[in-house]
C-alpha positions in Angstrom: -104.2 -32.8 55.4 -101.9 -29.4 56.0 -98.8 -31.3 57.4 -99.2 -33.5 54.3 -99.1 -31.1 52.1 -96.1 -29.0 54.0 -94.1 -32.7 54.3 -94.7 -33.2 50.6 -93.8 -29.4 49.6 -90.5 -29.8 52.3 -89.4 -32.7 50.3 -89.5 -31.4 46.8 -87.4 -28.2 47.8 -85.1 -30.6 49.6 -84.7 -32.6 46.4 -84.5 -29.6 44.2 -81.7 -28.5 46.8 -80.3 -31.7 46.8 -80.4 -31.6 43.0 -78.2 -28.0 42.7 -75.8 -29.4 45.4 -74.8 -31.9 43.0 -74.2 -30.1 40.7 -72.5 -27.2 41.8 -70.1 -29.8 43.4 -69.3 -31.3 40.2 -69.3 -28.0 38.4 -66.9 -26.4 40.8 -64.4 -29.3 42.2 -64.2 -30.1 38.0 -63.2 -26.1 37.5 -60.7 -25.9 40.1 -58.9 -28.9 39.6 -58.5 -28.2 35.4 -57.3 -24.9 36.2 -54.7 -26.7 39.1 -53.9 -28.9 36.6 -53.6 -26.6 33.7 -51.1 -23.8 35.3 -49.0 -26.8 36.9 -48.3 -28.2 33.2 -49.6 -25.8 30.4 -48.5 -22.5 32.3 -45.1 -20.9 32.5 -46.0 -19.2 35.8 -44.6 -21.2 38.5 -47.7 -22.6 39.9 -46.6 -21.9 43.6 -46.7 -18.2 42.5 -50.7 -18.6 42.2 -51.4 -20.9 45.3 -49.2 -19.2 48.1 -50.2 -16.3 49.7 -49.1 -13.0 48.0 -48.0 -11.6 51.4 -45.6 -14.5 52.2 -44.3 -15.0 48.5 -43.2 -11.4 47.5 -41.7 -11.0 51.3 -43.6 -7.8 52.2 -45.5 -6.8 55.5 -48.5 -8.1 56.6 -50.7 -4.9 56.5 -49.2 -4.1 52.7 -52.3 -3.5 51.2 -55.1 -3.7 54.1 -57.4 -1.2 53.9 -57.5 -2.3 49.8 -58.4 -6.4 51.2 -60.8 -4.5 53.4 -62.4 -3.2 50.0 -62.3 -6.9 48.4 -64.0 -8.3 51.3 -66.9 -5.9 51.7 -67.6 -6.2 47.5 -67.5 -10.2 48.5 -69.8 -9.5 51.3 -72.3 -7.4 49.3 -72.4 -9.8 46.5 -72.9 -13.1 48.6 -75.9 -11.2 49.8 -76.9 -10.2 46.5 -76.9 -13.9 45.2 -78.2 -15.6 48.1 -81.4 -13.2 48.2 -81.7 -13.8 44.4 -81.4 -17.6 44.6 -83.8 -17.6 47.9 -86.4 -15.6 45.4 -86.2 -17.6 42.7 -86.3 -20.4 44.7 -89.9 -19.9 46.1 -91.1 -17.8 42.7 -91.4 -14.4 44.7 -91.1 -11.1 44.3 -89.9 -11.6 40.8 -88.8 -8.0 40.0 -86.5 -8.1 43.7 -85.1 -11.3 42.5 -84.2 -9.8 39.1 -82.9 -7.0 40.8 -80.4 -8.8 43.1 -79.2 -11.0 40.5 -77.9 -7.9 38.8 -76.2 -6.4 41.2 -75.0 -9.6 42.6 -73.1 -9.6 38.5 -72.2 -6.4 39.0 -70.7 -6.7 42.6 -69.2 -9.6 41.9 -66.8 -8.4 38.7 -66.3 -5.3 41.0 -64.9 -7.3 43.4 -62.8 -9.5 40.9 -61.5 -5.8 39.5 -60.6 -4.4 42.6 -58.8 -7.4 43.9 -57.1 -8.0 40.8 -56.8 -4.3 39.9 -58.3 -5.2 35.7 -58.4 -1.8 34.8 -55.4 -0.7 35.6 -53.8 -3.7 33.8 -55.9 -3.2 30.9 -54.7 0.5 30.6 -51.0 -1.2 30.5 -51.8 -3.4 27.7 -53.9 -0.9 25.9 -53.3 2.6 26.3 -56.5 3.9 24.5 -58.4 2.2 27.2 -57.7 4.5 29.9 -59.2 4.7 33.7 -61.5 7.4 32.7 -63.0 5.1 29.8 -63.0 2.1 32.2 -65.0 4.4 35.2 -67.5 5.3 32.3 -68.8 2.2 32.0 -69.0 1.2 35.1 -70.8 4.4 35.8 -73.2 3.4 32.8 -73.8 0.2 34.1 -74.6 1.2 37.5 -76.9 4.3 36.1 -78.6 1.8 33.9 -79.6 -0.9 36.6 -80.6 1.8 38.7 -83.0 3.2 36.1 -84.2 -0.4 35.6 -85.0 -1.2 39.1 -86.0 2.4 40.0 -89.4 1.3 41.5 -87.6 -1.2 44.2 -84.5 1.5 45.7 -86.5 4.6 45.8 -88.6 2.5 48.5 -85.6 1.0 50.1 -83.5 3.7 51.6 -82.6 6.0 48.6 -80.2 8.5 50.8 -78.3 5.6 51.7 -77.6 4.4 48.2 -77.3 7.8 47.2 -74.6 8.9 50.0 -72.6 5.9 48.3 -72.5 6.8 44.9 -71.4 10.9 46.0 -68.5 9.2 47.8 -67.4 6.8 44.8 -68.0 10.2 42.6 -65.3 12.0 45.1 -62.9 8.9 45.0 -62.6 8.9 41.4 -62.7 12.7 40.6 -59.7 12.8 42.9 -58.0 9.9 40.8 -58.6 11.1 37.4 -59.3 15.1 38.2 -57.0 16.6 40.6 -53.3 16.6 39.8 -50.9 15.4 42.7 -49.4 18.8 42.9 -52.2 19.8 44.5 -51.9 17.9 47.3 -49.1 18.9 50.2 -48.0 15.4 50.3 -48.5 12.4 48.3 -49.9 10.1 51.2 -52.5 12.7 51.6 -53.8 11.7 47.8 -54.3 8.4 48.7 -56.2 9.0 51.8 -58.9 11.2 50.2 -58.9 9.1 46.8 -59.0 5.8 48.9 -60.2 6.7 52.2 -63.6 7.8 50.6 -63.8 4.9 48.2 -63.6 2.4 51.2 -66.6 4.6 53.0 -68.4 4.0 49.6 -68.1 0.2 49.5 -68.8 0.1 53.1 -72.0 2.2 52.8 -73.0 0.8 49.3 -72.6 -3.1 51.3 -74.6 -1.5 54.4 -77.9 -0.8 52.0 -77.9 -3.9 50.3 -77.6 -5.7 53.3 -80.5 -4.0 54.4 -82.6 -4.7 51.6 -81.3 -8.1 51.6 -82.5 -8.8 55.1 -85.8 -7.1 54.5 -86.3 -9.6 51.5 -85.7 -12.7 53.4 -87.4 -11.7 56.4 -91.0 -11.1 54.5 -90.5 -14.8 53.0 -90.0 -16.4 56.1 -92.4 -14.2 57.7 -90.6 -13.8 61.0 -92.6 -12.1 64.1 -92.9 -8.6 63.7 -91.4 -8.6 60.1 -94.8 -7.2 58.5 -93.1 -3.6 59.1 -90.6 -3.0 56.3 -87.4 -3.0 57.7 -86.5 0.5 55.0 -89.5 2.5 57.4 
């Protein structure tokens, strides 16, 4: 009886996942095809400018934006961990608060990845001068603080010092960018080293934090041997 019930549960889960998979495939393929056709036939921008590798198109050296790209990949990894963990918790209908926590920060990390990748905040400042970087950073900070307050019971139990270190590094990077004049640095490279270096470290620590709590949530779901002890301890 137990095995029969287990098999029925697996079949139901497999059927549900197959349904999701078909919808994702149809939506994703349809959206990508529509975007490609739209750019090719309705946009003044040559499609080659949007499909080719940027470094190849610009004939730039391979190392251009190397550390910036590492930051974007870390954002992407963090978003993937959060969204995948949220999906698993949603399918198993367990730990509702944790599922919402991962979903919210998954969306937030996805947007931060897109912004860092396409530099939306800088483009917006050029198009609408009143919307300076200070305002953009203030909005991002407010969103992060609101999310942290909403889910404070979760992150206070999962290595808050790691999250705090990441936020501290982000604050230092932002202060160097918006509050410290360039003239204070002996060389321009020193400013970029401190500003972008602390930002990259902040993203890395941020990624490690979400990887850790995502791993903890998944091990609790699948009940790995020895997983009864929380990883946050």
